[in-house]
C-alpha positions in Angstrom: 6.0 -19.6 5.2 5.1 -22.7 3.0 1.3 -24.3 2.8 1.3 -28.1 4.7 -1.4 -30.1 5.1 -2.2 -31.2 8.7 -5.4 -33.3 8.4 -7.1 -35.2 5.9 -10.4 -37.5 6.4 -13.5 -38.7 3.7 -14.7 -34.9 3.4 -12.3 -32.6 4.7 -9.1 -31.2 3.7 -7.5 -29.1 6.0 -4.2 -27.1 5.9 -2.2 -24.2 7.5 0.0 -21.2 6.1 2.2 -19.6 8.5 3.1 -16.0 8.0 4.6 -14.8 11.6 1.4 -14.7 13.6 -1.0 -15.4 10.7 -2.4 -19.0 9.8 -4.6 -20.2 7.6 -6.0 -22.7 7.7 -9.1 -24.0 4.8 -12.3 -26.7 4.8 -13.9 -28.1 1.4 -16.6 -30.5 1.1 -15.0 -33.4 -1.4 -18.2 -34.8 -2.0 -19.9 -32.0 -4.5 -18.0 -31.3 -7.4 -20.5 -28.2 -8.1 -19.5 -26.8 -4.8 -16.0 -24.7 -4.5 -13.1 -26.6 -3.4 -13.6 -24.8 0.0 -16.3 -23.9 1.7 -14.6 -22.0 4.7 -11.3 -20.0 5.3 -10.3 -20.7 9.3 -6.8 -18.6 9.4 -5.5 -20.0 12.9 -6.4 -22.4 14.9 -7.8 -20.7 18.0 -10.2 -18.8 16.0 -14.2 -19.5 16.3 -14.8 -17.9 13.7 -14.5 -18.6 10.0 -15.4 -16.8 6.7 -17.3 -18.0 3.3 -15.5 -18.5 -0.1 -18.9 -18.4 -1.8 -22.7 -17.4 -0.4 -23.5 -20.0 2.0 -27.5 -20.4 1.9 -29.3 -20.7 5.1 -30.0 -24.6 6.1 -26.7 -25.4 4.0 -24.0 -27.7 5.5 -20.9 -26.6 5.3 -19.1 -28.9 7.5 -19.9 -32.1 8.9 -20.6 -30.2 12.1 -21.5 -26.8 10.7 -25.0 -25.8 9.5 -25.6 -22.1 8.0 -28.7 -20.7 10.4 -28.5 -17.5 8.2 -27.6 -16.8 4.3 -23.9 -16.0 4.8 -22.6 -13.7 1.9 -19.3 -13.8 0.3 -16.5 -13.3 2.5 -18.2 -12.6 5.9 -18.0 -14.8 9.4 -20.3 -18.0 10.5 -19.8 -18.7 13.8 -17.8 -22.6 14.2 -19.2 -22.4 18.2 -21.7 -20.6 20.4 -20.7 -17.3 21.6 -21.9 -16.4 24.6 -22.5 -12.3 25.0 -19.5 -10.4 26.3 -17.1 -13.3 24.7 -14.5 -12.9 22.4 -15.0 -13.2 18.5 -11.9 -14.5 17.4 -10.1 -14.2 14.0 -6.4 -14.7 12.7 -5.9 -16.1 16.5 -6.9 -12.5 18.3 -10.0 -10.7 19.6 -11.9 -9.0 17.1 -14.1 -7.5 19.3 -16.9 -9.2 22.0 -20.2 -10.4 21.2 -23.1 -7.5 22.1 -25.6 -10.8 22.1 -25.2 -14.5 22.1 -24.1 -16.2 19.0 -25.2 -19.4 18.0 -23.1 -21.8 16.5 -23.8 -21.4 12.8 -24.8 -17.3 13.1 -23.3 -15.2 10.5 -21.3 -12.4 12.1 -21.9 -8.9 11.1 -20.3 -5.0 11.8 -23.4 -4.7 14.3 -22.7 -7.8 16.5 -19.1 -6.5 18.0 -17.7 -4.5 20.4 -15.0 -3.2 19.8 -12.1 -4.0 22.1 -9.5 -1.5 23.4 -6.3 -0.8 21.4 -3.1 -2.5 22.6 -0.8 0.0 24.5 2.7 1.0 22.4 4.4 1.3 25.8 7.4 -1.6 26.4 6.2 -3.6 24.0 8.7 -6.2 23.0 11.5 -6.2 19.7 13.8 -8.4 17.9 11.8 -11.2 19.5 10.6 -12.5 16.3 13.3 -12.2 13.7 12.7 -14.4 10.8 16.2 -14.5 8.8 15.0 -17.5 6.8 13.8 -15.7 3.9 12.1 -17.4 0.7 14.7 -17.2 -2.1 14.4 -15.1 -5.5 14.1 -16.2 -8.4 16.7 -13.2 -9.5 18.6 -10.3 -7.9 19.2 -7.8 -10.9 16.6 -5.7 -12.3 16.8 -3.3 -15.5 16.8 0.1 -14.1 17.9 3.9 -14.1 20.8 4.5 -12.3 20.0 7.9 -10.4 22.6 11.0 -10.6 21.9 11.8 -7.0 22.8 8.2 -5.5 20.7 6.0 -3.3 17.8 4.2 -5.5 17.3 3.7 -8.9 14.5 4.7 -11.1 12.3 2.3 -12.4 10.9 4.8 -15.3 12.4 8.3 -16.6 10.3 11.2 -16.6 10.3 14.6 -16.2 8.8 15.6 -13.2 7.4 19.2 -12.9 7.1 20.6 -9.1 5.1 23.2 -7.9 4.8 25.7 -5.3 1.5 26.6 -5.0 -2.5 25.0 -6.2 -2.3 28.7 -8.2 -0.1 27.6 -11.2 -1.8 24.1 -11.6 -4.1 25.7 -14.7 -1.3 27.2 -16.8 1.2 24.5 -15.8 -1.5 21.7 -17.3 -2.0 23.4 -20.5 1.7 23.7 -20.8 2.0 20.0 -20.0 -0.3 19.3 -22.3 1.6 21.0 -25.8 4.8 19.3 -24.2 3.4 15.9 -24.6 2.4 16.8 -27.7 4.7 18.5 -29.1 8.3 18.0 -27.4 8.0 14.2 -25.8 7.6 12.3 -29.2 11.2 13.8 -30.2 12.4 12.5 -27.0 11.8 8.3 -27.2 13.7 7.3 -24.3 11.5 9.5 -22.1 8.7 7.9 -20.8 6.5 10.9 -19.5 6.2 14.3 -18.3 4.2 14.5 -15.0 3.4 17.7 -13.1 3.4 17.6 -9.1 0.3 19.5 -8.4 -1.2 19.9 -5.4 -3.4 21.9 -2.7 -0.5 22.8 -0.5 1.5 26.2 -0.6 -0.8 29.0 0.2 -3.6 29.6 2.8 -1.6 27.4 5.6 -0.1 28.1 8.8 3.4 27.7 6.8 5.1 28.5 10.3 3.4 25.7 12.5 5.1 22.5 14.1 3.2 19.8 11.5 3.7 21.9 8.5 6.9 20.0 8.0 5.1 17.3 7.2 3.8 18.5 3.6 7.1 20.6 3.3 9.2 17.4 3.7 7.1 15.5 1.3 7.0 18.5 -1.2 11.1 18.5 -1.1 11.7 14.9 -1.2 9.4 14.6 -4.3 11.1 17.4 -6.1 14.6 15.1 -6.1 12.3 11.3 -7.0 14.6 8.6 -8.0 12.1 8.4 -11.4 12.7 12.0 -12.4 16.7 11.5 -13.0 17.9 14.1 -11.1 16.8 17.1 -12.9 14.9 19.9 -11.3 12.2 21.9 -12.4 9.6 24.2 -10.7 6.8 26.3 -10.9 6.3 28.9 -8.9 3.9 31.8 -8.4 5.9 34.2 -7.0 3.8 35.1 -3.5 2.7 31.8 -2.3 3.9 30.9 1.6 5.9 28.2 0.4 8.6 29.5 -1.3 11.0 28.7 -3.7 13.8 29.0 -0.8 11.4 26.6 1.4 11.0 23.7 -1.9 14.6 23.7 -3.1 18.6 23.6 -1.5 20.1 26.3 -2.6 22.0 25.0 -5.0 19.5 24.2 -6.6 17.5 27.7 -7.0 18.7 29.1 -10.4 16.8 30.5 -13.3 17.8 27.4 -15.0 15.5 25.1 -12.8 12.7 27.9 -11.3 9.8 29.5 -13.7 8.4 32.2 -11.3 4.6 33.2 -13.5 4.7 36.6 -12.0 7.8 37.3 -13.8 6.5 36.2 -17.1 4.8 39.0 -19.8 1.0 37.2 -20.1 -0.8 33.5 -20.2 1.8 33.1 -23.9 5.0 34.1 -21.9 4.4 31.8 -19.4 3.9 29.1 -21.4 6.5 29.7 -23.7 9.1 29.6 -20.1 7.6 26.5 -19.2 8.1 24.7 -22.5 11.5 25.9 -23.3 12.9 25.2 -19.8 11.2 21.7 -20.2 12.8 21.1 -23.6 16.3 21.3 -22.1 15.4 18.7 -19.2 14.3 16.5 -21.6 17.3 16.5 -23.7 19.7 15.7 -20.7 16.7 12.5 -20.1 17.1 11.2 -23.2 20.4 10.5 -22.7 19.6 8.3 -19.9 20.0 4.5 -20.9 18.6 1.3 -19.0 21.3 -0.7 -16.8 21.7 -3.8 -15.1 21.7 -3.0 -11.5 21.2 -5.0 -8.3 18.2 -5.1 -6.1 19.3 -3.6 -4.1 18.8 -0.3 -5.0 15.3 -0.5 -5.8 12.7 0.4 -3.2 8.8 -0.9 -3.4 5.7 0.3 -2.0 2.5 -2.0 -0.9 -0.2 -0.7 -0.4 -3.9 -2.0 0.0 -6.9 -0.5 -0.3 -10.9 -1.4 -1.1 -10.1 -4.7 1.5 -12.1 -7.2 1.8 -12.4 -10.3 4.5 -9.9 -12.4 1.8 -7.6 -9.8 1.4 -5.8 -10.8 4.6 -6.1 -14.6 2.8 -4.6 -14.2 -0.2 -3.6 -11.2 -1.8 -2.1 -9.5 0.9 -0.5 -12.8 2.3 1.0 -13.6 -1.4 2.1 -9.6 -1.1 4.3 -10.2 1.8 6.0 -13.6 -0.3 6.6 -11.0 -2.7 8.1 -8.6 0.1 9.9 -11.2 1.5 11.4 -12.6 -1.4 12.4 -8.6 -2.7 14.2 -8.3 0.9 15.9 -11.6 0.7 17.6 -10.1 -2.5 18.6 -6.7 -1.1 15.7 -4.9 -1.9 13.8 -2.1 0.1 10.3 -2.4 1.1 8.1 -0.7 2.6 4.5 -0.9 4.4 2.5 1.7 6.0 -1.2 2.9 6.7 -1.0 3.8 10.9 -4.7 2.9 11.7 -4.4 -0.2 9.7 -1.6 -1.4 11.8 -2.5 -0.1 15.0 -4.1 -3.1 16.6 -1.7 -5.2 15.5 1.6 -3.0 16.0 2.9 -5.5 19.1 3.2 -8.0 16.0 5.2 -5.5 13.8 7.1 -4.4 17.3 8.6 -7.9 17.7 9.8 -7.8 14.0 12.1 -4.3 15.1 15.8 -5.2 15.1 16.4 -2.8 17.5 15.0 -0.8 20.4 15.5 2.8 18.3 13.0 1.2 16.0 10.6 -0.2 17.9 11.0 3.1 19.6 10.1 5.3 16.4 7.6 2.5 16.1 5.8 3.7 19.5 6.0 7.4 18.8 4.6 7.0 15.0 1.8 5.5 16.5 1.0 7.8 20.0 1.5 10.5 17.4 -1.1 9.0 15.2 -3.5 8.0 18.5 -3.4 12.0 19.2 -3.8 13.2 15.9 -7.3 11.2 15.9 -8.3 12.1 19.3 -8.0 15.8 19.0 -11.1 15.9 16.7 -13.0 13.4 18.7 -12.4 10.1 16.4 -10.2 7.0 16.9 -8.9 4.3 14.6 -12.7 3.1 14.7 -13.4 5.6 11.7 -11.3 3.8 9.6 -13.5 0.9 7.8 -15.6 1.8 4.5 -19.2 0.7 3.6 -17.0 -1.4 0.8 -14.7 -3.2 3.5 -17.9 -4.0 5.6 -20.0 -5.3 2.7 -16.3 -7.1 2.0 -16.6 -9.1 5.6 -14.6 -6.9 7.9 -16.4 -6.1 10.9 -13.6 -3.4 12.3 -10.7 -1.8 12.3 -9.2 -4.9 14.3 -10.1 -7.1 11.6 -9.0 -5.0 8.9 -5.6 -4.1 10.2 -4.9 -8.1 10.9 -5.0 -8.8 7.3 -3.6 -4.9 5.9 -0.3 -6.5 8.0 0.4 -9.5 6.3 1.2 -7.9 3.6 5.1 -6.8 5.2 5.7 -10.7 5.2 8.0 -11.6 7.7 11.3 -10.1 7.6 13.1 -7.9 10.2 11.6 -4.5 10.2 14.7 -2.1 10.0 13.5 1.1 10.3 10.6 2.9 10.9 10.1 6.5 9.1 7.7 9.7 9.8 5.5 10.8 7.2 7.0 11.3 3.7 10.8 11.0 5.5 13.4 9.2 2.9 14.8 6.5 4.1 18.9 5.9 5.5 18.1 1.6 5.7 17.6 -1.1 3.4 15.2 -4.0 3.9 11.7 -4.3 5.1 10.4 -0.6 6.5 7.9 0.7 8.4 6.7 4.2 6.6 4.0 5.7 9.4 1.1 7.1 6.8 -2.5 7.6 6.7 -4.3 4.9 5.5 -6.4 6.2 3.4 -5.1 5.8 -0.9 -4.4 8.9 -2.0 -2.8 10.3 1.1 -0.6 6.8 1.2 0.7 6.8 -1.8 2.0 10.5 -2.4 3.6 10.0 1.2 5.3 6.6 -0.1 6.1 8.4 -3.3 7.9 11.1 -1.3 10.0 8.5 0.6 11.2 7.1 -2.5 9.4 3.9 -3.6 9.7 3.8 -7.5 7.1 1.2 -8.0 4.0 0.5 -5.8 2.0 -2.9 -5.7 -1.8 -2.1 -4.8 -3.9 -5.3 -3.5 -7.7 -5.2 -3.3 -10.8 -6.9 -2.5 -13.5 -4.7 -3.6 -11.6 -3.2 -6.5 -10.4 0.5 -7.4 -9.1 1.8 -10.2 -6.2 3.9 -8.3 -2.7 4.8 -10.0 0.1 6.9 -9.3 1.5 8.8 -12.4 5.1 9.3 -11.2 5.9 5.1 -10.5 3.6 2.4 -11.9 1.4 0.6 -10.0 0.6 -3.2 -10.2 -3.2 -4.5 -8.7 -3.3 -7.5 -6.6 -6.9 -8.9 -6.0 -8.3 -11.1 -3.1 -11.0 -12.8 -5.2 -11.7 -14.7 -8.5 -14.7 -12.7 -8.8 -12.6 -9.5 -8.8 -10.3 -10.6 -11.6 -13.3 -11.7 -13.7 -15.2 -8.5 -13.4 -11.7 -6.5 -13.8 -9.9 -8.2 -16.4 -8.2 -5.6 -18.2 -7.8 -3.5 -14.6 -6.3 -6.3 -12.1 -2.8 -7.5 -13.1 -2.5 -10.4 -10.4 -4.9 -12.7 -9.1 -4.3 -14.0 -5.8 -8.3 -15.5 -5.5 -6.7 -19.0 -6.1 -5.5 -19.1 -2.9 -8.5 -18.4 -1.3 -10.6 -21.1 -3.0 -7.4 -23.5 -2.8 -6.2 -23.6 -6.3 -2.9 -22.0 -5.8 -0.8 -21.7 -2.6 0.9 -18.4 -1.2 3.9 -19.1 -2.8 3.0 -19.5 -6.1 0.7 -15.9 -6.1 3.9 -14.9 -4.4 6.0 -15.3 -6.7 4.4 -14.9 -10.0 3.6 -10.9 -7.9 7.6 -10.8 -7.7 8.3 -11.8 -11.2 5.5 -9.4 -12.0 7.4 -6.6 -10.4 11.0 -7.3 -11.7 9.3 -7.3 -15.1 7.1 -3.5 -14.6 10.4 -2.5 -12.9 12.5 -3.5 -15.8 10.3 -1.5 -18.2 9.6 -4.7 -20.1 6.2 -4.8 -19.2 3.4 -2.3 -18.1 0.3 -2.3 -15.3 -2.9 -1.8 -16.5 -3.1 1.2 -14.3 0.2 2.7 -16.2 -1.0 1.4 -19.6 -4.5 3.3 -19.2 -2.6 6.4 -17.8 -5.0 6.0 -14.8 -3.2 8.4 -12.2 -5.0 9.8 -9.2 -4.4 13.6 -8.1 -1.6 13.9 -4.9 -3.2 14.3 -2.0 -0.3 15.7 -0.1 -1.0 15.1 3.9 -1.2 18.3 5.9 -1.9 17.7 9.7 -1.2 21.7 10.1 -4.2 23.9 10.2 -5.4 26.0 7.0 -5.6 29.4 7.4 
């Protein structure tokens, strides 16, 4: 987990960072002070490619025995040796794909030059063979949070969350929430916000289909999110398929918790009913106070989006270091995104603490394989044009970088989408890779703060929990000074170690979770719509 120097010459300095199966090797030219501190980043000793720290012009000598044959865009790969047609292109010590034509030493390698390999089998995966217990020591082991009246994870915010049974109520609810924020919220200074849980589910859906359990589970779990302080409030229409009885526990179904719009006499009465109920909830929430709690009461989500080839070098390993610190302090950390771990799933299995956890991991991978196969696509549909512009050739390369955000901790549990955990520690929560679907799934699983890594940039945010942004390169921070919270770019350029940025991120997580700081997304109220994962049919 630490960076250590392994070789020094007059022109080249090499060193390695070990993160489970991932090593990072970098080079810099000491003779030209105008050049970046490093010209190339090589991840593993077995690699036959490296990525460009900055754009490299054709004809430039980037190492003692390496000249670029073409312009190499920033973060894109250069061949370190000749790779004959049909032979593997290797990064992270794994096969990204096979050369479709001969590749010469010094060539630019892009998305059009590789044939995607077969994904690894999930049958009979080895488990428990890489259980790391020597984790980095956290600077602190407590935070200031809101004790959960329902038990379980503590809140990082004190929010009135208003759940809904169906999209049809959204218009009325939004009007009511706007008025509540203007007229009521200022009276209750200990309440941070009022958040409507608007979604597109609830009617026109096959509510009894087997996979309808996924969106129903998500919405049920969101009702009792730790940041909502145990207060249950639901706005229903009255004729939808997702009934109040399906959304709430029987003990929570009462006129004190549920407003049914079809039972109200007109629009003004609807808004008044919502505001009257909301004020009673605000009065209760306003009595809540932060208190010093152990980090074992904290649940953090890790997600990446708009990734580039630096993500697996700087931002994600730094997040992984912070994750290891959190786990060592007793916290729970979740990482997700099935298609973005699928090609490295065997590395995750090696960290599963027992056979049951490994078997659940395999089952989630198989379920998603079948989900994609049913519509004649596979995991290759994942990478975006932005990912590819940022140097990621295919899903294998993207997945290997994505896994780095999980750190090195043992994996104690695997969750289906939107499931609540039963254990504490590092958890793999299976979700789609889409930012706006993964986020709500992690919220339903109980995260109260999310760390979001990006290389290309996105203003993504969640209303129900703070989101801390970590970028993979200096240029992203320079472009978005007031949107990026933590810059991991100095890791790629050699100006910082992963442990430095990881510790900085850990401290930021504690400060934001404790209400002593805000992320930029929270400050500017950058909140994406909730897209609830629904693999069942729409009728």
